[in-house]
All heavy atoms as atom14 arrays in JSON, in Angstrom:
{
  "sequence": "MIGRSAEEVDHAPPRGRYAPVPGPATMSASNPLRWLAPAALAVASAVVVRRALRRRK",
  "atom14_mask": [
    [1, 1, 1, 1, 1, 1, 1, 1, 0, 0, 0, 0, 0, 0],
    [1, 1, 1, 1, 1, 1, 1, 1, 0, 0, 0, 0, 0, 0],
    [1, 1, 1, 1, 0, 0, 0, 0, 0, 0, 0, 0, 0, 0],
    [1, 1, 1, 1, 1, 1, 1, 1, 1, 1, 1, 0, 0, 0],
    [1, 1, 1, 1, 1, 1, 0, 0, 0, 0, 0, 0, 0, 0],
    [1, 1, 1, 1, 1, 0, 0, 0, 0, 0, 0, 0, 0, 0],
    [1, 1, 1, 1, 1, 1, 1, 1, 1, 0, 0, 0, 0, 0],
    [1, 1, 1, 1, 1, 1, 1, 1, 1, 0, 0, 0, 0, 0],
    [1, 1, 1, 1, 1, 1, 1, 0, 0, 0, 0, 0, 0, 0],
    [1, 1, 1, 1, 1, 1, 1, 1, 0, 0, 0, 0, 0, 0],
    [1, 1, 1, 1, 1, 1, 1, 1, 1, 1, 0, 0, 0, 0],
    [1, 1, 1, 1, 1, 0, 0, 0, 0, 0, 0, 0, 0, 0],
    [1, 1, 1, 1, 1, 1, 1, 0, 0, 0, 0, 0, 0, 0],
    [1, 1, 1, 1, 1, 1, 1, 0, 0, 0, 0, 0, 0, 0],
    [1, 1, 1, 1, 1, 1, 1, 1, 1, 1, 1, 0, 0, 0],
    [1, 1, 1, 1, 0, 0, 0, 0, 0, 0, 0, 0, 0, 0],
    [1, 1, 1, 1, 1, 1, 1, 1, 1, 1, 1, 0, 0, 0],
    [1, 1, 1, 1, 1, 1, 1, 1, 1, 1, 1, 1, 0, 0],
    [1, 1, 1, 1, 1, 0, 0, 0, 0, 0, 0, 0, 0, 0],
    [1, 1, 1, 1, 1, 1, 1, 0, 0, 0, 0, 0, 0, 0],
    [1, 1, 1, 1, 1, 1, 1, 0, 0, 0, 0, 0, 0, 0],
    [1, 1, 1, 1, 1, 1, 1, 0, 0, 0, 0, 0, 0, 0],
    [1, 1, 1, 1, 0, 0, 0, 0, 0, 0, 0, 0, 0, 0],
    [1, 1, 1, 1, 1, 1, 1, 0, 0, 0, 0, 0, 0, 0],
    [1, 1, 1, 1, 1, 0, 0, 0, 0, 0, 0, 0, 0, 0],
    [1, 1, 1, 1, 1, 1, 1, 0, 0, 0, 0, 0, 0, 0],
    [1, 1, 1, 1, 1, 1, 1, 1, 0, 0, 0, 0, 0, 0],
    [1, 1, 1, 1, 1, 1, 0, 0, 0, 0, 0, 0, 0, 0],
    [1, 1, 1, 1, 1, 0, 0, 0, 0, 0, 0, 0, 0, 0],
    [1, 1, 1, 1, 1, 1, 0, 0, 0, 0, 0, 0, 0, 0],
    [1, 1, 1, 1, 1, 1, 1, 1, 0, 0, 0, 0, 0, 0],
    [1, 1, 1, 1, 1, 1, 1, 0, 0, 0, 0, 0, 0, 0],
    [1, 1, 1, 1, 1, 1, 1, 1, 0, 0, 0, 0, 0, 0],
    [1, 1, 1, 1, 1, 1, 1, 1, 1, 1, 1, 0, 0, 0],
    [1, 1, 1, 1, 1, 1, 1, 1, 1, 1, 1, 1, 1, 1],
    [1, 1, 1, 1, 1, 1, 1, 1, 0, 0, 0, 0, 0, 0],
    [1, 1, 1, 1, 1, 0, 0, 0, 0, 0, 0, 0, 0, 0],
    [1, 1, 1, 1, 1, 1, 1, 0, 0, 0, 0, 0, 0, 0],
    [1, 1, 1, 1, 1, 0, 0, 0, 0, 0, 0, 0, 0, 0],
    [1, 1, 1, 1, 1, 0, 0, 0, 0, 0, 0, 0, 0, 0],
    [1, 1, 1, 1, 1, 1, 1, 1, 0, 0, 0, 0, 0, 0],
    [1, 1, 1, 1, 1, 0, 0, 0, 0, 0, 0, 0, 0, 0],
    [1, 1, 1, 1, 1, 1, 1, 0, 0, 0, 0, 0, 0, 0],
    [1, 1, 1, 1, 1, 0, 0, 0, 0, 0, 0, 0, 0, 0],
    [1, 1, 1, 1, 1, 1, 0, 0, 0, 0, 0, 0, 0, 0],
    [1, 1, 1, 1, 1, 0, 0, 0, 0, 0, 0, 0, 0, 0],
    [1, 1, 1, 1, 1, 1, 1, 0, 0, 0, 0, 0, 0, 0],
    [1, 1, 1, 1, 1, 1, 1, 0, 0, 0, 0, 0, 0, 0],
    [1, 1, 1, 1, 1, 1, 1, 0, 0, 0, 0, 0, 0, 0],
    [1, 1, 1, 1, 1, 1, 1, 1, 1, 1, 1, 0, 0, 0],
    [1, 1, 1, 1, 1, 1, 1, 1, 1, 1, 1, 0, 0, 0],
    [1, 1, 1, 1, 1, 0, 0, 0, 0, 0, 0, 0, 0, 0],
    [1, 1, 1, 1, 1, 1, 1, 1, 0, 0, 0, 0, 0, 0],
    [1, 1, 1, 1, 1, 1, 1, 1, 1, 1, 1, 0, 0, 0],
    [1, 1, 1, 1, 1, 1, 1, 1, 1, 1, 1, 0, 0, 0],
    [1, 1, 1, 1, 1, 1, 1, 1, 1, 1, 1, 0, 0, 0],
    [1, 1, 1, 1, 1, 1, 1, 1, 1, 0, 0, 0, 0, 0]
  ],
  "atom14_positions": [
    [[0.84, -1.19, 0.0], [0.0, 0.0, 0.0], [0.89, 1.25, 0.0], [1.82, 1.36, 0.78], [-0.88, -0.03, 1.25], [-1.88, 1.07, 1.29], [-3.04, 0.75, 2.6], [-3.22, 2.37, 3.23], [0.0, 0.0, 0.0], [0.0, 0.0, 0.0], [0.0, 0.0, 0.0], [0.0, 0.0, 0.0], [0.0, 0.0, 0.0], [0.0, 0.0, 0.0]],
    [[0.58, 2.18, -0.84], [1.36, 3.4, -0.95], [0.63, 4.54, -0.25], [-0.59, 4.65, -0.34], [1.6, 3.77, -2.43], [2.37, 2.64, -3.12], [2.31, 5.08, -2.57], [2.51, 2.83, -4.59], [0.0, 0.0, 0.0], [0.0, 0.0, 0.0], [0.0, 0.0, 0.0], [0.0, 0.0, 0.0], [0.0, 0.0, 0.0], [0.0, 0.0, 0.0]],
    [[1.38, 5.37, 0.46], [0.76, 6.52, 1.13], [0.61, 6.27, 2.61], [1.28, 5.43, 3.2], [0.0, 0.0, 0.0], [0.0, 0.0, 0.0], [0.0, 0.0, 0.0], [0.0, 0.0, 0.0], [0.0, 0.0, 0.0], [0.0, 0.0, 0.0], [0.0, 0.0, 0.0], [0.0, 0.0, 0.0], [0.0, 0.0, 0.0], [0.0, 0.0, 0.0]],
    [[-0.29, 6.99, 3.22], [-0.48, 6.9, 4.66], [-1.41, 5.75, 5.02], [-2.31, 5.4, 4.27], [-1.08, 8.2, 5.18], [-0.13, 9.36, 4.99], [-0.86, 10.65, 4.89], [-1.04, 11.27, 6.19], [-1.73, 12.38, 6.38], [-2.3, 13.01, 5.41], [-1.87, 12.89, 7.57], [0.0, 0.0, 0.0], [0.0, 0.0, 0.0], [0.0, 0.0, 0.0]],
    [[-1.18, 5.2, 6.18], [-2.04, 4.11, 6.63], [-3.39, 4.69, 7.08], [-3.54, 5.89, 7.27], [-1.39, 3.36, 7.78], [-1.31, 4.2, 8.92], [0.0, 0.0, 0.0], [0.0, 0.0, 0.0], [0.0, 0.0, 0.0], [0.0, 0.0, 0.0], [0.0, 0.0, 0.0], [0.0, 0.0, 0.0], [0.0, 0.0, 0.0], [0.0, 0.0, 0.0]],
    [[-4.35, 3.83, 7.26], [-5.68, 4.27, 7.67], [-5.62, 4.93, 9.04], [-6.35, 5.89, 9.31], [-6.64, 3.09, 7.68], [0.0, 0.0, 0.0], [0.0, 0.0, 0.0], [0.0, 0.0, 0.0], [0.0, 0.0, 0.0], [0.0, 0.0, 0.0], [0.0, 0.0, 0.0], [0.0, 0.0, 0.0], [0.0, 0.0, 0.0], [0.0, 0.0, 0.0]],
    [[-4.76, 4.43, 9.92], [-4.66, 5.01, 11.25], [-4.11, 6.44, 11.19], [-4.58, 7.33, 11.87], [-3.76, 4.15, 12.13], [-3.68, 4.65, 13.56], [-2.84, 3.74, 14.45], [-2.65, 2.56, 14.08], [-2.39, 4.22, 15.49], [0.0, 0.0, 0.0], [0.0, 0.0, 0.0], [0.0, 0.0, 0.0], [0.0, 0.0, 0.0], [0.0, 0.0, 0.0]],
    [[-3.11, 6.66, 10.34], [-2.56, 8.01, 10.18], [-3.6, 8.97, 9.61], [-3.7, 10.12, 10.02], [-1.33, 7.98, 9.28], [-0.12, 7.36, 9.92], [1.03, 7.28, 8.95], [0.79, 7.11, 7.74], [2.18, 7.38, 9.41], [0.0, 0.0, 0.0], [0.0, 0.0, 0.0], [0.0, 0.0, 0.0], [0.0, 0.0, 0.0], [0.0, 0.0, 0.0]],
    [[-4.37, 8.5, 8.67], [-5.39, 9.35, 8.05], [-6.47, 9.69, 9.06], [-6.94, 10.82, 9.12], [-5.99, 8.66, 6.81], [-7.17, 9.44, 6.28], [-4.93, 8.51, 5.74], [0.0, 0.0, 0.0], [0.0, 0.0, 0.0], [0.0, 0.0, 0.0], [0.0, 0.0, 0.0], [0.0, 0.0, 0.0], [0.0, 0.0, 0.0], [0.0, 0.0, 0.0]],
    [[-6.86, 8.74, 9.89], [-7.92, 8.98, 10.88], [-7.5, 10.01, 11.92], [-8.32, 10.77, 12.41], [-8.29, 7.68, 11.59], [-9.07, 6.75, 10.7], [-9.6, 7.21, 9.67], [-9.15, 5.56, 11.04], [0.0, 0.0, 0.0], [0.0, 0.0, 0.0], [0.0, 0.0, 0.0], [0.0, 0.0, 0.0], [0.0, 0.0, 0.0], [0.0, 0.0, 0.0]],
    [[-6.21, 10.04, 12.28], [-5.77, 10.91, 13.36], [-5.1, 12.19, 12.87], [-4.69, 13.01, 13.66], [-4.81, 10.16, 14.29], [-5.47, 9.01, 14.97], [-6.39, 9.19, 15.97], [-5.37, 7.68, 14.8], [-6.82, 8.0, 16.37], [-6.22, 7.07, 15.69], [0.0, 0.0, 0.0], [0.0, 0.0, 0.0], [0.0, 0.0, 0.0], [0.0, 0.0, 0.0]],
    [[-4.99, 12.35, 11.57], [-4.34, 13.54, 11.04], [-5.32, 14.72, 11.07], [-6.5, 14.55, 10.75], [-3.88, 13.28, 9.62], [0.0, 0.0, 0.0], [0.0, 0.0, 0.0], [0.0, 0.0, 0.0], [0.0, 0.0, 0.0], [0.0, 0.0, 0.0], [0.0, 0.0, 0.0], [0.0, 0.0, 0.0], [0.0, 0.0, 0.0], [0.0, 0.0, 0.0]],
    [[-4.85, 15.89, 11.45], [-5.74, 17.06, 11.43], [-6.04, 17.46, 9.99], [-5.2, 17.29, 9.1], [-4.93, 18.14, 12.14], [-3.52, 17.73, 12.0], [-3.52, 16.23, 11.95], [0.0, 0.0, 0.0], [0.0, 0.0, 0.0], [0.0, 0.0, 0.0], [0.0, 0.0, 0.0], [0.0, 0.0, 0.0], [0.0, 0.0, 0.0], [0.0, 0.0, 0.0]],
    [[-7.21, 17.98, 9.73], [-7.54, 18.39, 8.36], [-6.69, 19.59, 7.93], [-6.33, 20.44, 8.75], [-9.01, 18.78, 8.45], [-9.26, 19.05, 9.88], [-8.31, 18.21, 10.66], [0.0, 0.0, 0.0], [0.0, 0.0, 0.0], [0.0, 0.0, 0.0], [0.0, 0.0, 0.0], [0.0, 0.0, 0.0], [0.0, 0.0, 0.0], [0.0, 0.0, 0.0]],
    [[-6.34, 19.62, 6.65], [-5.51, 20.71, 6.13], [-6.19, 21.35, 4.93], [-7.09, 20.77, 4.34], [-4.15, 20.16, 5.68], [-3.33, 19.6, 6.78], [-1.97, 19.22, 6.25], [-1.25, 18.42, 7.23], [-0.21, 17.68, 6.95], [0.24, 17.63, 5.73], [0.38, 17.0, 7.89], [0.0, 0.0, 0.0], [0.0, 0.0, 0.0], [0.0, 0.0, 0.0]],
    [[-5.7, 22.53, 4.57], [-6.17, 23.18, 3.36], [-7.61, 23.62, 3.45], [-8.05, 24.18, 4.45], [0.0, 0.0, 0.0], [0.0, 0.0, 0.0], [0.0, 0.0, 0.0], [0.0, 0.0, 0.0], [0.0, 0.0, 0.0], [0.0, 0.0, 0.0], [0.0, 0.0, 0.0], [0.0, 0.0, 0.0], [0.0, 0.0, 0.0], [0.0, 0.0, 0.0]],
    [[-8.36, 23.33, 2.4], [-9.75, 23.81, 2.34], [-10.66, 23.1, 3.33], [-11.76, 23.55, 3.6], [-10.28, 23.66, 0.92], [-10.38, 22.22, 0.46], [-10.75, 22.1, -0.97], [-12.08, 22.62, -1.2], [-12.75, 22.45, -2.33], [-12.21, 21.81, -3.32], [-13.94, 22.93, -2.46], [0.0, 0.0, 0.0], [0.0, 0.0, 0.0], [0.0, 0.0, 0.0]],
    [[-10.2, 21.97, 3.88], [-11.03, 21.22, 4.83], [-10.68, 21.53, 6.29], [-11.27, 20.96, 7.19], [-10.89, 19.72, 4.58], [-11.31, 19.34, 3.18], [-10.37, 18.99, 2.23], [-12.64, 19.39, 2.82], [-10.76, 18.67, 0.93], [-13.05, 19.07, 1.52], [-12.1, 18.72, 0.6], [-12.5, 18.42, -0.66], [0.0, 0.0, 0.0], [0.0, 0.0, 0.0]],
    [[-9.74, 22.41, 6.49], [-9.36, 22.76, 7.86], [-10.47, 23.6, 8.49], [-11.14, 24.37, 7.81], [-8.06, 23.55, 7.85], [0.0, 0.0, 0.0], [0.0, 0.0, 0.0], [0.0, 0.0, 0.0], [0.0, 0.0, 0.0], [0.0, 0.0, 0.0], [0.0, 0.0, 0.0], [0.0, 0.0, 0.0], [0.0, 0.0, 0.0], [0.0, 0.0, 0.0]],
    [[-10.67, 23.45, 9.79], [-11.71, 24.25, 10.45], [-11.33, 25.73, 10.45], [-10.17, 26.1, 10.58], [-11.75, 23.7, 11.87], [-10.46, 23.0, 12.06], [-10.01, 22.54, 10.7], [0.0, 0.0, 0.0], [0.0, 0.0, 0.0], [0.0, 0.0, 0.0], [0.0, 0.0, 0.0], [0.0, 0.0, 0.0], [0.0, 0.0, 0.0], [0.0, 0.0, 0.0]],
    [[-12.33, 26.57, 10.3], [-12.12, 28.02, 10.29], [-12.01, 28.49, 11.74], [-12.87, 28.16, 12.56], [-13.29, 28.73, 9.59], [-13.12, 30.23, 9.64], [-13.42, 28.23, 8.16], [0.0, 0.0, 0.0], [0.0, 0.0, 0.0], [0.0, 0.0, 0.0], [0.0, 0.0, 0.0], [0.0, 0.0, 0.0], [0.0, 0.0, 0.0], [0.0, 0.0, 0.0]],
    [[-10.96, 29.24, 12.09], [-10.85, 29.71, 13.48], [-11.97, 30.7, 13.8], [-12.39, 31.48, 12.95], [-9.48, 30.39, 13.54], [-9.13, 30.66, 12.12], [-9.84, 29.65, 11.28], [0.0, 0.0, 0.0], [0.0, 0.0, 0.0], [0.0, 0.0, 0.0], [0.0, 0.0, 0.0], [0.0, 0.0, 0.0], [0.0, 0.0, 0.0], [0.0, 0.0, 0.0]],
    [[-12.43, 30.64, 15.03], [-13.5, 31.52, 15.47], [-13.04, 32.95, 15.59], [-11.84, 33.25, 15.53], [0.0, 0.0, 0.0], [0.0, 0.0, 0.0], [0.0, 0.0, 0.0], [0.0, 0.0, 0.0], [0.0, 0.0, 0.0], [0.0, 0.0, 0.0], [0.0, 0.0, 0.0], [0.0, 0.0, 0.0], [0.0, 0.0, 0.0], [0.0, 0.0, 0.0]],
    [[-13.97, 33.88, 15.74], [-13.59, 35.29, 15.88], [-12.83, 35.52, 17.17], [-13.07, 34.85, 18.18], [-14.93, 36.02, 15.89], [-15.92, 35.01, 16.32], [-15.41, 33.69, 15.82], [0.0, 0.0, 0.0], [0.0, 0.0, 0.0], [0.0, 0.0, 0.0], [0.0, 0.0, 0.0], [0.0, 0.0, 0.0], [0.0, 0.0, 0.0], [0.0, 0.0, 0.0]],
    [[-11.9, 36.46, 17.14], [-11.1, 36.77, 18.33], [-11.99, 37.43, 19.37], [-12.78, 38.33, 19.06], [-9.94, 37.68, 17.95], [0.0, 0.0, 0.0], [0.0, 0.0, 0.0], [0.0, 0.0, 0.0], [0.0, 0.0, 0.0], [0.0, 0.0, 0.0], [0.0, 0.0, 0.0], [0.0, 0.0, 0.0], [0.0, 0.0, 0.0], [0.0, 0.0, 0.0]],
    [[-11.87, 36.99, 20.59], [-12.68, 37.57, 21.67], [-11.81, 38.48, 22.52], [-10.6, 38.33, 22.59], [-13.25, 36.45, 22.57], [-12.18, 35.69, 23.08], [-14.17, 35.54, 21.77], [0.0, 0.0, 0.0], [0.0, 0.0, 0.0], [0.0, 0.0, 0.0], [0.0, 0.0, 0.0], [0.0, 0.0, 0.0], [0.0, 0.0, 0.0], [0.0, 0.0, 0.0]],
    [[-12.43, 39.45, 23.14], [-11.71, 40.35, 24.04], [-11.45, 39.62, 25.34], [-12.36, 39.09, 25.97], [-12.55, 41.6, 24.32], [-12.81, 42.45, 23.11], [-11.32, 43.25, 22.54], [-11.14, 44.47, 23.79], [0.0, 0.0, 0.0], [0.0, 0.0, 0.0], [0.0, 0.0, 0.0], [0.0, 0.0, 0.0], [0.0, 0.0, 0.0], [0.0, 0.0, 0.0]],
    [[-10.2, 39.58, 25.72], [-9.85, 38.89, 26.95], [-9.73, 39.88, 28.1], [-9.63, 41.08, 27.9], [-8.54, 38.12, 26.77], [-7.49, 39.03, 26.52], [0.0, 0.0, 0.0], [0.0, 0.0, 0.0], [0.0, 0.0, 0.0], [0.0, 0.0, 0.0], [0.0, 0.0, 0.0], [0.0, 0.0, 0.0], [0.0, 0.0, 0.0], [0.0, 0.0, 0.0]],
    [[-9.67, 39.35, 29.3], [-9.55, 40.21, 30.48], [-8.16, 40.82, 30.58], [-7.98, 41.85, 31.23], [-9.86, 39.4, 31.74], [0.0, 0.0, 0.0], [0.0, 0.0, 0.0], [0.0, 0.0, 0.0], [0.0, 0.0, 0.0], [0.0, 0.0, 0.0], [0.0, 0.0, 0.0], [0.0, 0.0, 0.0], [0.0, 0.0, 0.0], [0.0, 0.0, 0.0]],
    [[-7.18, 40.22, 29.93], [-5.82, 40.73, 30.02], [-5.58, 41.9, 29.07], [-4.53, 42.52, 29.12], [-4.82, 39.62, 29.73], [-4.95, 39.21, 28.38], [0.0, 0.0, 0.0], [0.0, 0.0, 0.0], [0.0, 0.0, 0.0], [0.0, 0.0, 0.0], [0.0, 0.0, 0.0], [0.0, 0.0, 0.0], [0.0, 0.0, 0.0], [0.0, 0.0, 0.0]],
    [[-6.53, 42.2, 28.19], [-6.34, 43.28, 27.24], [-6.14, 44.63, 27.92], [-5.22, 45.35, 27.56], [-7.5, 43.31, 26.25], [-7.19, 44.13, 25.02], [-6.03, 44.45, 24.76], [-8.2, 44.49, 24.28], [0.0, 0.0, 0.0], [0.0, 0.0, 0.0], [0.0, 0.0, 0.0], [0.0, 0.0, 0.0], [0.0, 0.0, 0.0], [0.0, 0.0, 0.0]],
    [[-6.96, 45.04, 28.88], [-6.7, 46.32, 29.56], [-5.39, 46.3, 30.35], [-4.74, 47.34, 30.48], [-7.88, 46.5, 30.5], [-8.95, 45.64, 29.96], [-8.26, 44.5, 29.28], [0.0, 0.0, 0.0], [0.0, 0.0, 0.0], [0.0, 0.0, 0.0], [0.0, 0.0, 0.0], [0.0, 0.0, 0.0], [0.0, 0.0, 0.0], [0.0, 0.0, 0.0]],
    [[-5.0, 45.16, 30.83], [-3.76, 45.07, 31.6], [-2.55, 45.29, 30.71], [-1.5, 45.7, 31.2], [-3.67, 43.7, 32.29], [-4.74, 43.41, 33.32], [-4.55, 42.02, 33.89], [-4.74, 44.44, 34.42], [0.0, 0.0, 0.0], [0.0, 0.0, 0.0], [0.0, 0.0, 0.0], [0.0, 0.0, 0.0], [0.0, 0.0, 0.0], [0.0, 0.0, 0.0]],
    [[-2.69, 45.04, 29.42], [-1.58, 45.24, 28.5], [-1.21, 46.72, 28.42], [-0.07, 47.07, 28.22], [-1.98, 44.74, 27.12], [-0.85, 44.8, 26.13], [-1.24, 44.44, 24.73], [-2.4, 43.59, 24.63], [-3.0, 43.32, 23.49], [-2.57, 43.85, 22.38], [-4.04, 42.53, 23.45], [0.0, 0.0, 0.0], [0.0, 0.0, 0.0], [0.0, 0.0, 0.0]],
    [[-2.19, 47.61, 28.59], [-1.93, 49.05, 28.5], [-1.68, 49.67, 29.86], [-1.26, 50.83, 29.95], [-3.1, 49.75, 27.83], [-3.3, 49.23, 26.45], [-4.28, 48.39, 26.02], [-2.46, 49.47, 25.31], [-4.1, 48.11, 24.69], [-3.0, 48.76, 24.23], [-1.31, 50.22, 25.12], [-2.42, 48.78, 22.98], [-0.75, 50.23, 23.85], [-1.3, 49.52, 22.81]],
    [[-1.93, 48.95, 30.91], [-1.76, 49.51, 32.25], [-0.3, 49.76, 32.59], [0.06, 50.82, 33.1], [-2.38, 48.57, 33.28], [-2.39, 49.06, 34.73], [-3.21, 50.33, 34.84], [-2.94, 47.99, 35.64], [0.0, 0.0, 0.0], [0.0, 0.0, 0.0], [0.0, 0.0, 0.0], [0.0, 0.0, 0.0], [0.0, 0.0, 0.0], [0.0, 0.0, 0.0]],
    [[0.57, 48.82, 32.28], [1.99, 48.96, 32.61], [2.65, 50.12, 31.85], [3.33, 50.94, 32.47], [2.72, 47.66, 32.34], [0.0, 0.0, 0.0], [0.0, 0.0, 0.0], [0.0, 0.0, 0.0], [0.0, 0.0, 0.0], [0.0, 0.0, 0.0], [0.0, 0.0, 0.0], [0.0, 0.0, 0.0], [0.0, 0.0, 0.0], [0.0, 0.0, 0.0]],
    [[2.45, 50.26, 30.53], [3.06, 51.41, 29.85], [2.49, 52.75, 30.34], [3.23, 53.73, 30.44], [2.72, 51.2, 28.38], [2.47, 49.75, 28.25], [1.91, 49.31, 29.55], [0.0, 0.0, 0.0], [0.0, 0.0, 0.0], [0.0, 0.0, 0.0], [0.0, 0.0, 0.0], [0.0, 0.0, 0.0], [0.0, 0.0, 0.0], [0.0, 0.0, 0.0]],
    [[1.22, 52.79, 30.68], [0.63, 54.03, 31.18], [1.22, 54.38, 32.53], [1.54, 55.55, 32.79], [-0.88, 53.88, 31.28], [0.0, 0.0, 0.0], [0.0, 0.0, 0.0], [0.0, 0.0, 0.0], [0.0, 0.0, 0.0], [0.0, 0.0, 0.0], [0.0, 0.0, 0.0], [0.0, 0.0, 0.0], [0.0, 0.0, 0.0], [0.0, 0.0, 0.0]],
    [[1.39, 53.4, 33.39], [1.97, 53.65, 34.7], [3.43, 54.09, 34.56], [3.89, 54.98, 35.29], [1.89, 52.38, 35.56], [0.0, 0.0, 0.0], [0.0, 0.0, 0.0], [0.0, 0.0, 0.0], [0.0, 0.0, 0.0], [0.0, 0.0, 0.0], [0.0, 0.0, 0.0], [0.0, 0.0, 0.0], [0.0, 0.0, 0.0], [0.0, 0.0, 0.0]],
    [[4.13, 53.52, 33.62], [5.52, 53.91, 33.38], [5.6, 55.35, 32.87], [6.47, 56.11, 33.29], [6.16, 52.96, 32.37], [7.63, 53.22, 32.03], [8.49, 53.04, 33.28], [8.08, 52.3, 30.93], [0.0, 0.0, 0.0], [0.0, 0.0, 0.0], [0.0, 0.0, 0.0], [0.0, 0.0, 0.0], [0.0, 0.0, 0.0], [0.0, 0.0, 0.0]],
    [[4.68, 55.73, 32.01], [4.67, 57.1, 31.49], [4.38, 58.1, 32.6], [5.01, 59.16, 32.68], [3.63, 57.22, 30.38], [0.0, 0.0, 0.0], [0.0, 0.0, 0.0], [0.0, 0.0, 0.0], [0.0, 0.0, 0.0], [0.0, 0.0, 0.0], [0.0, 0.0, 0.0], [0.0, 0.0, 0.0], [0.0, 0.0, 0.0], [0.0, 0.0, 0.0]],
    [[3.43, 57.77, 33.47], [3.1, 58.68, 34.59], [4.29, 58.78, 35.54], [4.64, 59.88, 35.98], [1.83, 58.17, 35.32], [1.61, 58.94, 36.61], [0.62, 58.31, 34.41], [0.0, 0.0, 0.0], [0.0, 0.0, 0.0], [0.0, 0.0, 0.0], [0.0, 0.0, 0.0], [0.0, 0.0, 0.0], [0.0, 0.0, 0.0], [0.0, 0.0, 0.0]],
    [[4.9, 57.66, 35.84], [6.04, 57.68, 36.77], [7.2, 58.47, 36.18], [7.85, 59.26, 36.89], [6.47, 56.25, 37.08], [0.0, 0.0, 0.0], [0.0, 0.0, 0.0], [0.0, 0.0, 0.0], [0.0, 0.0, 0.0], [0.0, 0.0, 0.0], [0.0, 0.0, 0.0], [0.0, 0.0, 0.0], [0.0, 0.0, 0.0], [0.0, 0.0, 0.0]],
    [[7.47, 58.31, 34.89], [8.57, 59.06, 34.29], [8.26, 60.55, 34.22], [9.16, 61.38, 34.4], [8.89, 58.52, 32.9], [7.76, 58.67, 32.06], [0.0, 0.0, 0.0], [0.0, 0.0, 0.0], [0.0, 0.0, 0.0], [0.0, 0.0, 0.0], [0.0, 0.0, 0.0], [0.0, 0.0, 0.0], [0.0, 0.0, 0.0], [0.0, 0.0, 0.0]],
    [[7.0, 60.9, 34.03], [6.62, 62.31, 34.03], [6.83, 62.92, 35.41], [7.29, 64.07, 35.53], [5.17, 62.46, 33.6], [0.0, 0.0, 0.0], [0.0, 0.0, 0.0], [0.0, 0.0, 0.0], [0.0, 0.0, 0.0], [0.0, 0.0, 0.0], [0.0, 0.0, 0.0], [0.0, 0.0, 0.0], [0.0, 0.0, 0.0], [0.0, 0.0, 0.0]],
    [[6.53, 62.18, 36.45], [6.74, 62.67, 37.81], [8.22, 62.88, 38.08], [8.64, 63.89, 38.65], [6.12, 61.69, 38.84], [6.55, 62.02, 40.25], [4.61, 61.7, 38.73], [0.0, 0.0, 0.0], [0.0, 0.0, 0.0], [0.0, 0.0, 0.0], [0.0, 0.0, 0.0], [0.0, 0.0, 0.0], [0.0, 0.0, 0.0], [0.0, 0.0, 0.0]],
    [[9.05, 61.94, 37.65], [10.49, 62.05, 37.87], [11.06, 63.25, 37.12], [11.85, 64.01, 37.66], [11.19, 60.74, 37.43], [12.69, 60.9, 37.39], [10.8, 59.6, 38.36], [0.0, 0.0, 0.0], [0.0, 0.0, 0.0], [0.0, 0.0, 0.0], [0.0, 0.0, 0.0], [0.0, 0.0, 0.0], [0.0, 0.0, 0.0], [0.0, 0.0, 0.0]],
    [[10.64, 63.44, 35.87], [11.13, 64.58, 35.1], [10.69, 65.9, 35.72], [11.46, 66.85, 35.81], [10.63, 64.47, 33.63], [10.88, 65.75, 32.86], [11.31, 63.3, 32.94], [0.0, 0.0, 0.0], [0.0, 0.0, 0.0], [0.0, 0.0, 0.0], [0.0, 0.0, 0.0], [0.0, 0.0, 0.0], [0.0, 0.0, 0.0], [0.0, 0.0, 0.0]],
    [[9.45, 65.94, 36.19], [8.96, 67.17, 36.82], [9.73, 67.51, 38.07], [10.09, 68.67, 38.3], [7.47, 66.99, 37.13], [6.82, 68.25, 37.65], [5.35, 68.04, 37.84], [4.76, 69.23, 38.44], [3.54, 69.28, 38.89], [2.76, 68.23, 38.84], [3.07, 70.39, 39.43], [0.0, 0.0, 0.0], [0.0, 0.0, 0.0], [0.0, 0.0, 0.0]],
    [[10.03, 66.52, 38.88], [10.8, 66.76, 40.09], [12.23, 67.21, 39.76], [12.78, 68.07, 40.42], [10.84, 65.51, 40.97], [9.55, 65.24, 41.65], [9.65, 64.04, 42.57], [8.37, 63.75, 43.2], [8.15, 62.73, 43.98], [9.14, 61.87, 44.25], [6.97, 62.53, 44.52], [0.0, 0.0, 0.0], [0.0, 0.0, 0.0], [0.0, 0.0, 0.0]],
    [[12.81, 66.61, 38.72], [14.17, 67.0, 38.33], [14.19, 68.44, 37.84], [15.13, 69.19, 38.14], [14.67, 66.05, 37.25], [0.0, 0.0, 0.0], [0.0, 0.0, 0.0], [0.0, 0.0, 0.0], [0.0, 0.0, 0.0], [0.0, 0.0, 0.0], [0.0, 0.0, 0.0], [0.0, 0.0, 0.0], [0.0, 0.0, 0.0], [0.0, 0.0, 0.0]],
    [[13.18, 68.83, 37.1], [13.12, 70.21, 36.6], [12.88, 71.2, 37.74], [13.38, 72.33, 37.71], [12.04, 70.35, 35.53], [12.32, 69.63, 34.21], [11.16, 69.76, 33.26], [13.59, 70.22, 33.58], [0.0, 0.0, 0.0], [0.0, 0.0, 0.0], [0.0, 0.0, 0.0], [0.0, 0.0, 0.0], [0.0, 0.0, 0.0], [0.0, 0.0, 0.0]],
    [[12.11, 70.81, 38.74], [11.88, 71.7, 39.89], [13.17, 71.94, 40.68], [13.41, 73.03, 41.17], [10.84, 71.08, 40.83], [9.43, 71.37, 40.43], [8.52, 70.89, 41.55], [7.15, 71.28, 41.29], [6.15, 71.01, 42.11], [6.37, 70.32, 43.2], [4.94, 71.4, 41.83], [0.0, 0.0, 0.0], [0.0, 0.0, 0.0], [0.0, 0.0, 0.0]],
    [[13.98, 70.89, 40.8], [15.22, 71.03, 41.56], [16.22, 71.92, 40.85], [17.05, 72.56, 41.49], [15.85, 69.66, 41.82], [15.07, 68.85, 42.83], [15.74, 67.53, 43.11], [14.91, 66.74, 44.03], [15.16, 65.49, 44.34], [16.19, 64.87, 43.83], [14.38, 64.87, 45.18], [0.0, 0.0, 0.0], [0.0, 0.0, 0.0], [0.0, 0.0, 0.0]],
    [[16.18, 71.97, 39.56], [17.11, 72.8, 38.79], [16.82, 74.29, 38.97], [17.72, 75.1, 38.9], [17.04, 72.47, 37.3], [17.8, 71.24, 36.95], [17.82, 71.1, 35.43], [18.85, 70.14, 35.06], [19.2, 69.92, 33.84], [18.66, 70.58, 32.84], [20.15, 69.04, 33.57], [0.0, 0.0, 0.0], [0.0, 0.0, 0.0], [0.0, 0.0, 0.0]],
    [[15.57, 74.63, 39.14], [15.19, 76.05, 39.23], [15.52, 76.65, 40.56], [15.68, 76.19, 41.56], [13.69, 76.22, 38.97], [13.36, 75.95, 37.52], [11.92, 76.21, 37.26], [11.57, 75.99, 35.8], [10.22, 76.25, 35.48], [0.0, 0.0, 0.0], [0.0, 0.0, 0.0], [0.0, 0.0, 0.0], [0.0, 0.0, 0.0], [0.0, 0.0, 0.0]]
  ]
}
């Protein structure tokens, strides 16, 4: 017999046009957390710069 065995065919994931279509992306709970760290870093750096400028004057 040439090609894949019946067992390989049964357990192989479908490919190409027969592959399942992925579902729509859902909003996860971690999405707002992704922007929290950069925002906190921006606020903290603004505070540091402001204090440094105050000390210079």
